[in-house]
C-alpha positions in Angstrom: -2.4 -8.7 -3.9 1.0 -9.9 -4.4 3.0 -11.0 -1.2 6.4 -9.4 -1.2 9.1 -10.9 1.3 12.4 -8.9 0.9 13.4 -5.3 0.6 14.8 -6.3 -2.8 11.5 -7.6 -4.0 9.7 -4.3 -2.5 12.2 -2.1 -4.4 11.8 -4.1 -7.6 8.0 -4.1 -7.3 7.9 -0.1 -7.3 10.4 0.3 -9.8 8.7 -2.0 -12.2 5.2 -0.5 -12.1 4.0 3.0 -12.7 1.3 2.9 -10.1 2.0 0.9 -7.0 0.1 0.3 -3.8 1.7 -1.2 -0.8 -0.2 -2.6 2.2 1.8 -3.1 5.2 0.5 -4.9 8.2 1.5 -7.1 11.1 0.7 -10.6 11.9 -1.9 -10.6 14.8 -3.0 -7.0 14.0 -6.8 -7.0 14.2 -7.1 -3.4 12.5 -4.6 -4.6 9.7 -6.6 -7.7 8.9 -10.0 -5.9 9.2 -8.9 -3.1 6.6 -7.3 -5.4 4.1 -10.6 -6.6 2.6 -12.1 -3.2 2.3 -8.9 -1.8 0.7 -8.9 -4.9 -1.8 -12.3 -4.2 -2.6 -11.9 -0.7 -3.3 -8.9 -1.3 -5.4 -11.0 -3.4 -7.9 -12.0 0.0 -9.2 -8.5 0.7 -10.0 -7.1 -1.7 -12.4 -4.0 0.0 -13.3 -2.6 0.1 -9.8 -0.5 -2.8 -9.0 -0.7 -4.1 -5.4 1.4 -5.8 -2.9 1.1 -7.0 0.7 4.0 -7.0 3.3 4.0 -8.4 6.7 6.5 -6.8 9.0 6.9 -10.0 10.9 8.6 -11.5 7.6 10.4 -8.3 6.3 11.2 -6.2 9.7 13.3 -3.8 7.7 10.5 -2.5 5.8 9.7 -0.4 8.9 12.9 1.4 8.7 13.0 1.3 5.0 9.6 3.5 4.8 9.6 5.1 8.3 6.7 3.2 9.6 5.8 3.5 13.2 2.3 1.9 13.3 0.6 -0.5 11.2 -1.4 -0.7 8.9 0.0 1.4 6.3 -1.0 1.9 2.9 1.6 3.6 0.6 0.8 4.7 -3.0 3.7 5.3 -5.3 3.5 6.9 -8.8 6.7 6.4 -11.0 8.5 5.2 -7.9 7.8 8.4 -5.7 5.7 8.2 -2.7 2.3 10.2 -3.2 0.1 9.1 -0.5 0.5 7.5 2.8 -2.4 6.3 5.2 -1.5 4.6 8.8 -3.4 3.2 11.4 -6.8 4.5 11.4 -7.9 4.7 7.8 -11.1 6.6 6.9 -12.0 4.6 3.6 -14.0 7.5 2.1 -11.1 9.9 2.4 -8.7 7.6 1.2 -10.7 6.7 -1.9 -11.2 10.5 -2.5 -7.4 11.1 -2.4 -6.6 8.0 -4.5 -9.2 9.0 -7.1 -7.6 12.3 -7.7 -4.3 10.8 -8.2 -5.7 8.1 -10.2 -7.4 10.4 -12.6 -4.4 12.6 -13.3 -2.3 9.6 -13.9 -4.7 7.6 -16.3 -7.1 10.2 -17.3 
């Protein structure tokens, strides 16, 4: 995952790619750091999704930009529009099911 460190970088990343997934976490969050490897492993099956990681400690304005109240947050954008949001407690099987439907509709 690419690390993004400003709102400008985030906006450019979303606008540049057709399928974008943002993983937003906070330093010191055990849930965030435990979930990240699972998400990265899952995304290996979805090569057309561009991924980025954002630490709220480094980009505090990200919370306001995306209306985030708890971390971790996974956001999937399709052509710049938010299509999927998972936050705090992410059930990986349900997340994969939703992601797979969206991905198949976009990629075929």
